[in-house]
C-alpha positions in Angstrom: 8.5 -3.8 25.5 9.0 -5.8 28.7 6.0 -4.0 30.2 3.8 -5.7 27.6 5.2 -9.2 28.4 2.3 -11.7 28.4 -0.3 -8.9 28.0 -2.0 -9.5 24.6 -4.4 -6.5 24.9 -1.5 -4.2 25.5 0.3 -5.5 22.5 -2.9 -5.3 20.4 -3.5 -1.6 21.3 0.2 -0.8 20.9 0.1 -2.3 17.3 -3.1 -0.4 16.5 -1.8 3.0 17.8 1.7 2.7 16.2 0.2 1.7 12.8 -2.3 4.6 13.1 0.6 7.0 13.6 2.5 5.7 10.6 -0.5 5.5 8.3 -1.6 9.0 9.3 1.8 10.2 8.0 1.1 8.5 4.7 -1.9 10.9 4.4 0.2 13.8 5.6 2.4 13.4 2.5 -0.6 12.8 0.3 -3.3 15.4 1.1 -0.8 18.3 1.3 -1.3 18.7 -2.5 -4.9 19.9 -2.2 -3.7 22.8 0.0 -0.9 23.7 -2.4 -3.2 23.7 -5.5 -4.7 27.2 -5.0 -1.2 28.6 -4.7 0.0 26.8 -7.8 -3.1 28.2 -9.7 -2.4 31.8 -8.5 1.3 31.7 -9.3 1.3 29.7 -12.5 -2.3 29.7 -13.8 -2.7 25.9 -13.7 -6.4 25.1 -14.4 -8.9 22.9 -12.6 -9.0 20.6 -15.6 -5.2 20.2 -15.5 -5.3 19.4 -11.8 -8.2 17.0 -12.4 -6.2 15.1 -15.0 -3.2 14.8 -12.7 -5.3 13.7 -9.7 -7.2 11.3 -11.8 -4.1 9.6 -13.1 -2.6 9.5 -9.6 -5.8 8.0 -8.2 -5.7 5.2 -10.8 -2.0 4.5 -10.1 -2.8 4.4 -6.3 -5.6 2.0 -6.9 -3.4 -0.3 -9.0 -0.6 0.0 -6.5 -2.9 -1.1 -3.6 -4.1 -4.0 -5.8 -0.6 -5.2 -6.7 0.8 -4.7 -3.2 -2.1 -6.6 -1.8 -0.6 -9.7 -3.4 3.0 -8.9 -2.6 2.5 -8.1 1.1 0.9 -11.5 1.8 4.4 -13.0 1.5 6.7 -10.4 3.0 7.3 -8.5 6.3 4.5 -6.0 6.7 6.5 -3.5 8.7 9.5 -3.4 6.3 7.1 -3.0 3.3 5.4 -0.1 5.0 8.6 1.6 6.0 10.1 1.5 2.5 6.9 2.8 1.0 6.8 5.8 3.4 10.5 6.6 2.8 9.8 6.7 -1.0 6.8 9.0 -0.4 9.1 11.4 1.4 11.5 11.3 -1.6 8.6 12.1 -4.0 7.6 15.0 -1.9 11.1 16.5 -1.9 11.1 16.2 -5.7 7.7 18.0 -5.8 9.1 20.8 -3.7 12.0 21.2 -6.1 9.6 21.2 -9.1 10.6 24.7 -10.3 14.3 23.8 -10.3 13.6 20.5 -12.2 11.4 22.4 -14.7 14.2 25.0 -15.3 16.9 22.3 -15.6 14.9 20.6 -18.4 13.6 23.7 -20.3 16.4 26.3 -19.5 13.7 29.0 -18.9 12.1 30.3 -15.7 8.7 31.4 -17.2 6.4 31.2 -20.2 4.3 28.4 -21.7 7.2 26.0 -22.1 8.1 26.3 -18.4 4.5 26.0 -17.2 3.9 22.9 -19.3 7.0 21.3 -18.0 6.0 22.2 -14.4 2.6 20.5 -15.0 4.5 17.4 -16.3 6.8 17.4 -13.3 3.8 17.7 -11.0 2.1 14.9 -12.8 5.2 12.6 -12.7 5.8 13.2 -9.0 2.2 12.8 -8.1 2.1 9.5 -9.9 5.2 8.3 -8.2 3.9 9.4 -4.8 0.6 7.7 -5.4 2.3 4.5 -6.3 4.4 4.6 -3.1 1.3 5.5 -1.1 -0.1 2.1 -2.2 2.5 0.5 0.1 0.7 1.9 3.2 -2.7 0.3 3.5 -2.1 -3.3 2.3 0.4 -4.0 5.2 -2.2 -2.7 7.7 -5.0 -4.7 6.0 -2.9 -7.8 6.5 -1.5 -7.0 10.0 -4.5 -5.9 11.9 -6.8 -8.9 11.3 -3.9 -10.9 12.7 -4.3 -9.0 16.0 -8.1 -8.4 16.1 -10.9 -11.0 16.4 -13.8 -10.8 13.8 -16.4 -9.9 16.5 -14.5 -6.7 17.4 -12.8 -5.9 14.1 -15.4 -3.2 13.1 -15.0 -1.3 16.3 -11.2 -1.5 16.6 -10.4 -1.1 12.9 -12.8 1.9 12.8 -10.7 3.5 15.5 -7.6 2.6 13.4 -9.3 4.0 10.3 -9.4 7.5 11.8 -5.7 7.6 10.9 -6.9 8.7 7.4 -8.7 11.7 8.9 -6.0 12.4 11.4 -3.4 12.6 8.7 -5.7 14.7 6.5 -6.5 17.1 9.3 -2.7 17.5 10.1 -2.1 18.1 6.3 -4.8 20.7 5.9 -4.1 22.5 9.1 -0.3 22.6 8.9 -0.2 23.3 5.2 -2.9 25.9 5.7 -0.6 27.6 8.2 2.3 27.2 5.8 0.3 28.9 3.0 -0.6 31.9 5.2 2.7 32.3 7.1 5.6 31.3 4.9 6.9 32.2 1.4 8.3 35.5 0.1 6.4 38.8 0.4 6.1 39.9 -3.2 3.2 42.2 -2.7 5.4 45.2 -3.7 6.4 43.6 -7.0 3.9 44.9 -9.6 4.8 42.2 -12.2 4.1 39.4 -9.7 0.9 41.0 -8.6 -0.2 41.4 -12.2 0.7 37.8 -12.9 -1.4 36.6 -10.0 -4.3 38.8 -11.0 -4.3 37.4 -14.5 -4.0 33.8 -13.3 -6.9 34.1 -10.8 -9.1 35.9 -13.4 -8.4 33.1 -15.9 -9.1 30.2 -13.4 -12.0 31.4 -11.3 -15.2 31.1 -13.4 -17.1 34.1 -11.8 -14.0 36.2 -11.1 -15.5 39.4 -12.5 -18.6 39.1 -10.4 -16.6 39.1 -7.2 -16.5 42.5 -5.4 -13.2 44.4 -6.1 -12.2 44.5 -2.4 -12.5 40.7 -2.2 -10.5 40.3 -5.5 -7.7 42.4 -4.0 -7.7 40.5 -0.8 -7.3 37.2 -2.7 -4.5 38.6 -4.9 -2.6 40.1 -1.9 -2.9 36.9 0.1 -1.0 35.0 -2.6 1.4 37.8 -3.3 2.4 38.1 0.3 3.2 34.4 0.6 4.6 33.7 -2.8 6.2 30.3 -3.1 4.8 29.0 0.2 3.3 26.0 -1.6 6.8 24.4 -1.8 7.0 24.1 2.0 3.8 22.1 1.9 6.0 19.3 0.5 9.4 19.9 2.2 8.0 19.8 5.8 5.7 16.7 5.4 8.6 15.0 3.6 10.8 15.4 6.6 8.1 14.0 8.9 7.7 11.0 6.6 11.3 10.0 7.0 10.8 9.9 10.7 7.6 7.8 10.2 9.5 5.3 8.1 12.0 4.8 10.9 9.2 4.4 13.4 7.5 1.7 11.3 10.7 -0.3 10.9 11.6 -0.2 14.6 8.3 -0.4 16.4 5.8 -2.5 14.5 5.3 -6.3 14.9 3.8 -8.3 12.1 1.8 -11.0 14.0 1.0 -12.0 17.6 3.1 -15.1 17.0 6.2 -12.9 16.5 6.0 -11.9 20.1 5.0 -15.2 21.6 1.2 -15.2 21.5 -1.0 -17.9 19.8 -3.2 -17.3 16.8 -6.5 -15.5 17.7 -9.3 -18.0 18.4 -12.1 -17.9 15.8 -9.7 -16.9 13.0 -8.6 -20.4 12.0 -9.2 -21.1 8.3 -7.5 -24.5 8.0 -5.3 -23.0 5.3 -2.1 -24.0 7.1 -3.0 -27.7 6.5 -2.8 -27.0 2.8 0.6 -25.4 2.8 2.2 -28.4 1.1 -0.5 -28.6 -1.6 0.6 -27.1 -4.9 -1.4 -24.0 -5.8 -3.2 -23.9 -2.4 -2.6 -20.3 -1.7 -3.7 -19.2 -5.2 -6.8 -21.3 -5.0 -7.7 -19.9 -1.5 -7.4 -16.3 -2.8 -9.5 -17.2 -5.8 -12.3 -18.7 -3.7 -12.3 -16.2 -0.9 -11.8 -13.0 -3.0 -12.3 -13.3 -6.7 -15.2 -15.7 -6.5 -16.8 -14.1 -3.5 -19.7 -12.0 -4.5 -19.8 -10.1 -1.3 -16.3 -8.8 -1.8 -17.3 -7.5 -5.2 -20.4 -5.8 -3.8 -18.2 -4.0 -1.3 -15.7 -3.1 -4.1 -18.4 -1.8 -6.4 -19.9 0.4 -3.7 -16.4 1.7 -3.0 -16.4 3.5 -6.3 -19.3 5.7 -5.3 -18.1 6.2 -1.7 -14.7 7.5 -3.0 -16.4 9.9 -5.5 -17.9 11.6 -2.5 -15.0 11.3 -0.1 -12.2 12.3 -2.4 -14.3 14.9 -4.1 -14.3 17.0 -0.8 -10.8 16.0 0.3 -9.1 16.8 -3.0 -11.2 19.8 -4.1 -12.4 21.3 -0.8 -10.0 24.2 -0.5 -10.6 24.9 -4.2 -14.4 25.2 -4.2 -14.5 26.9 -0.8 -12.1 29.6 -2.0 -13.6 29.9 -5.5 -17.3 29.4 -4.9 -17.9 30.3 -1.2 -15.6 33.3 -1.1 -13.3 32.0 1.7 -9.6 32.7 2.1 -7.2 29.8 2.0 -6.8 29.7 5.8 -10.6 29.5 6.4 -11.0 27.0 3.6 -8.3 24.8 5.2 -10.0 24.9 8.6 -13.4 24.1 7.0 -11.9 20.9 5.4 -10.3 20.2 8.7 -13.8 20.3 10.3 -15.0 17.8 7.6 -12.2 15.5 8.7 -12.6 16.0 12.4 -16.3 15.1 12.2 -15.2 12.2 10.0 -13.1 10.8 12.9 -16.2 10.8 15.2 -18.3 9.3 12.4 -15.8 6.6 11.7 -15.6 5.5 15.3 -19.4 5.7 15.7 -19.9 3.6 12.5 -17.6 0.9 13.8 -19.3 0.8 17.2 -22.7 0.7 15.7 -21.7 -2.1 13.3 -20.6 -4.3 16.2 -23.3 -3.3 18.7 -26.4 -2.6 16.6 -25.8 -4.7 13.4 -23.9 -7.6 14.9 -20.8 -7.0 12.8 -22.6 -6.7 9.5 -20.8 -3.7 8.1 -22.9 -3.4 4.9 -26.1 -2.5 6.9 -24.4 0.4 8.7 -23.0 1.6 5.3 -26.5 1.9 3.9 -27.7 4.3 6.6 -24.4 6.2 6.4 -24.8 6.8 2.6 -28.4 8.0 3.0 -27.1 10.5 5.6 -24.3 11.8 3.4 -26.8 12.3 0.5 -29.0 14.3 2.8 -26.3 16.6 4.1 -24.6 17.1 0.7 -28.0 18.0 -0.7 -28.6 20.7 1.9 -25.1 22.1 1.5 -25.5 22.4 -2.3 -29.1 23.4 -2.7 -30.2 25.4 0.4 -28.8 28.9 0.5 -27.4 29.6 4.0 -24.6 31.6 5.7 -21.0 30.4 5.9 -21.1 28.7 9.4 -24.3 26.6 8.8 -22.9 25.7 5.3 -19.7 24.4 6.9 -21.7 22.5 9.5 -23.6 20.7 6.7 -20.3 19.8 5.0 -19.0 18.5 8.3 -22.1 16.4 8.9 -21.6 14.9 5.4 -18.0 14.0 6.5 -19.5 12.3 9.6 -21.6 10.1 7.4 -19.3 9.3 4.4 -16.4 8.1 6.4 -18.4 5.3 7.9 -18.6 3.4 4.6 -15.0 4.4 3.8 -13.8 2.5 6.8 -16.4 -0.3 6.9 -15.9 -1.4 3.3 -12.3 -2.4 4.1 -13.4 -4.0 7.3 -16.3 -5.8 5.7 -14.0 -7.1 2.8 -11.4 -8.2 5.3 -14.0 -10.2 7.3 -15.5 -11.7 4.1 -12.1 -12.8 2.8 -10.7 -13.8 6.3 -7.3 -12.7 7.7 -5.5 -15.0 5.2 -6.7 -13.0 2.2 -7.6 -9.6 3.7 -4.9 -7.6 2.0 -5.8 -9.0 -1.4 -9.5 -8.3 -0.8 -8.7 -4.7 0.2 -6.6 -4.5 -2.9 -9.7 -5.3 -5.0 -11.9 -2.8 -3.1 -9.0 -0.3 -3.2 -8.6 -0.4 -7.0 -12.3 0.2 -7.6 -12.4 2.9 -5.0 -9.6 4.8 -6.7 -11.2 4.3 -10.1 -14.1 6.2 -8.4 -11.5 8.8 -7.1 -10.1 9.2 -10.6 -13.5 9.7 -12.1 -14.3 12.2 -9.3 -11.1 14.1 -10.0 -11.6 14.3 -13.7 -15.3 15.0 -13.7 -15.1 17.6 -11.0 -12.3 19.6 -12.8 -14.3 19.6 -16.0 -17.7 20.3 -14.4 -16.3 23.1 -12.2 -14.6 24.8 -15.1 -17.6 24.6 -17.4 -20.8 24.4 -15.3 -19.8 25.7 -11.9 -19.5 24.1 -8.4 -23.3 23.6 -7.8 -23.4 21.0 -10.5 -20.5 19.2 -8.7 -22.7 18.7 -5.7 -25.7 17.6 -7.8 -23.3 14.9 -9.1 -22.4 14.0 -5.5 -26.1 13.5 -4.6 -26.7 11.2 -7.6 -23.6 9.2 -6.8 -24.6 8.8 -3.1 -28.0 7.4 -4.1 -26.4 4.7 -6.3 -24.0 3.7 -3.6 -26.9 3.4 -1.1 -28.7 1.1 -3.5 -25.7 -1.3 -3.7 -25.6 -1.6 0.1 -29.3 -2.2 0.1 -28.8 -5.2 -2.2 -26.2 -6.6 0.4 -28.7 -6.6 3.2 -28.8 -10.4 3.7 -25.0 -10.9 3.4 -23.3 -12.8 6.3 -21.0 -11.1 8.8 -17.8 -12.8 7.7 -16.3 -15.6 5.5 -14.7 -17.9 8.1 -17.3 -20.6 7.6 -16.8 -20.3 3.8 -13.1 -20.6 4.3 -13.3 -23.7 6.5 -15.8 -25.4 4.1 -13.4 -24.8 1.2 -10.3 -26.1 3.0 -12.2 -29.1 4.4 -13.4 -30.0 0.8 -9.8 -29.8 -0.4 -8.6 -32.0 2.5 -11.3 -34.5 1.8 -10.3 -34.6 -1.9 -6.7 -35.0 -0.9 -7.7 -37.9 1.5 -9.7 -39.6 -1.1 -6.8 -39.5 -3.6 -4.5 -41.0 -1.0 -7.0 -43.8 -0.2 -7.1 -44.7 -3.9 
């Protein structure tokens, strides 16, 4: 890196871009599951409710993992932590791809209820493991980036970084969509396989018998022609993740100080002066995170943001194929459009936060939530052709990813760089409680009431989230003054004790 010598801006952007690449790969080995789900349903008859339970448990595990790792990463090398986590995600994906072999090894049978139940259990265990290892991705970035970016530009630059979520998801849905429509074995001439797929689709799609016969046959043949393609949705991303882990280990730098730059001006908290005081770090975290009401406002709002965001991301291919009559390829591209507009929306939200709202992320979040409710409402309630319908879904993505990015940025600013990972652990665990509720509720609602009721639930959820952001209107931009006041009070107490 001799070309970067003495050039802080170059190092800053280098760190942002490399960490974006690595974190996008975390999403590549996470959102591949949603594209594999329709294939698993067609081949093995796994219901939306079963998927919902698995996703819900995995979401809770991910939330707890982010919370736990938020504490751990404050004291270890961020790049090593990130690299190990991504390597373990790769291992979990390989196990998922070999799920059939694992199920057979345990049950001794290749088909039937015993085999299917074991396959669901194997899926559940590997998803839980993968989700725990996924929790090693964001906390290191939440700690690393505030070290490199000043508070007055954190919203803009971290919003650019935050597009890594959408970049990884787009890569996942596009590549896995291509895998599902170009790989696998052609079993369309096998009558027993075709009959099995027919029965599974009839049992899982609520209005199957109202679908025109030609459309039914097209769906059946699309899965029969690419039988077993879903497995490659885990093998290929797993191989990419191994490369991502090596990149993280070799290329990332934890702090500016590690390459000879001073601490960023305006991010001093005075905490270093307390390093010899017993319990100082714990007390600082308690004051800046657990007793900071603005962190808890952000965390609570995150529940409702994640219901909307993960609802589309986890279930998009499912509801578009089952409710809107798309094939898996078109459904994958539709969810990709949602994520592409999300990239634009994320960057715009960060820019608007710094330029229009003077760094006050919660104010931009309010307007973003109102926009997402509007577009989800039009998508669900106004009958329209396929292309306008996809456009409404894409515009909802443009709006909902603003709060998704800004909640982490706002929490990091409120907690300061010294406690940003812990604060994001708190917002993360509540966000993924929302994701778990979303997964479980959507599976049950879709199976029993249909997909329209899912979007009515989204509209109500968005309105509640907007109300929480409205209650935050008068919150400050960041918590650096709060941190300095706290450390100064402790230093004064310490001085008074010494004077006695």
